[in-house]
C-alpha positions as CSV (number, residue, x, y, z in Angstrom):
1,M,-13.1,-16.3,5.4
2,E,-12.1,-13.1,7.1
3,G,-8.4,-14.1,6.8
4,T,-8.8,-14.1,3.0
5,V,-10.2,-10.6,3.1
6,Y,-7.3,-9.3,5.1
7,L,-4.8,-11.0,2.7
8,L,-6.7,-9.6,-0.3
9,C,-6.7,-6.1,1.2
10,S,-3.0,-6.4,1.9
11,G,-2.2,-7.6,-1.6
12,T,-4.3,-4.9,-3.2
13,A,-2.6,-2.1,-1.1
14,L,0.9,-3.6,-1.9
15,S,0.0,-3.7,-5.7
16,C,-1.2,-0.1,-5.6
17,S,2.1,0.8,-3.9
18,M,4.1,-1.0,-6.6
19,L,2.2,0.7,-9.4
20,L,2.5,4.2,-7.8
21,F,6.2,3.7,-7.3
22,R,6.6,2.6,-10.9
23,G,4.8,5.8,-11.9
24,F,7.1,7.8,-9.7
25,R,10.2,6.3,-11.4
26,R,8.8,7.0,-14.8
27,E,7.3,10.5,-14.2
28,G,9.3,11.8,-11.3
29,A,6.3,13.4,-9.5
30,R,7.1,13.3,-5.8
31,L,3.4,13.0,-4.8
32,L,3.4,9.5,-6.4
33,L,6.3,8.5,-4.1
34,W,4.4,9.8,-1.0
35,C,1.2,7.9,-2.1
36,S,3.3,4.8,-2.7
37,L,4.8,4.9,0.8
38,F,1.3,5.3,2.2
39,F,-0.1,2.3,0.4
40,L,3.0,0.3,1.4
41,S,2.3,1.0,5.1
42,L,-1.4,0.2,4.5
43,G,-0.4,-3.2,3.0
44,L,2.0,-3.9,5.9
45,E,-0.7,-2.9,8.4
46,N,-3.2,-5.3,6.8
47,A,-0.7,-8.1,6.8
48,M,-0.1,-7.4,10.5
49,L,-3.8,-7.5,11.0
50,F,-3.9,-11.0,9.5
51,F,-1.2,-12.2,11.8
52,D,-2.8,-10.5,14.8
53,L,-6.3,-11.8,14.3
54,I,-5.9,-15.1,12.4
55,L,-2.5,-16.6,13.0
56,V,-1.8,-15.6,16.6
57,P,-5.1,-14.5,18.1
58,Q,-3.8,-15.1,21.7
59,I,-1.1,-12.3,21.3
60,D,-2.3,-8.7,20.9
61,L,-0.2,-7.0,18.2
62,V,-2.2,-3.7,18.2
63,L,0.9,-1.9,19.5
64,L,2.8,-3.0,16.4
65,R,0.0,-2.4,13.9
66,T,-1.0,1.1,15.0
67,P,2.4,2.8,14.5
68,I,2.6,1.3,11.0
69,A,-0.7,2.9,10.0
70,L,0.2,6.1,11.7
71,I,3.5,6.4,9.9
72,G,1.7,5.9,6.6
73,V,-0.9,8.6,7.3
74,V,1.9,11.0,8.4
75,L,3.9,10.3,5.2
76,L,0.9,11.0,3.1
77,L,0.1,14.2,5.0
78,V,3.7,15.4,4.7
79,G,3.7,14.6,1.0
80,L,0.4,16.5,0.4
81,I,1.6,19.5,2.4
82,W,5.0,19.6,0.9
83,D,4.1,19.0,-2.7
84,V,0.8,20.8,-3.0
85,G,1.6,23.7,-0.7
């Protein structure tokens, strides 16, 4: 059951990323690109969480998951500072 939740969260984040990127291509607002990259990293991190906890629970993938989430947050922060400031 929890594996389904991880996959749904990953799919939702990747769908949001796709829609935001499509909006960026149409409108050209850079903040949409930064948000798209953030949701892409969020989707990848949730997919890694699924692999870590469901598919290969004997191997700890936290050292691969954490940098993906950190990169996403840094990208969003840079985008907010650069475009709003």
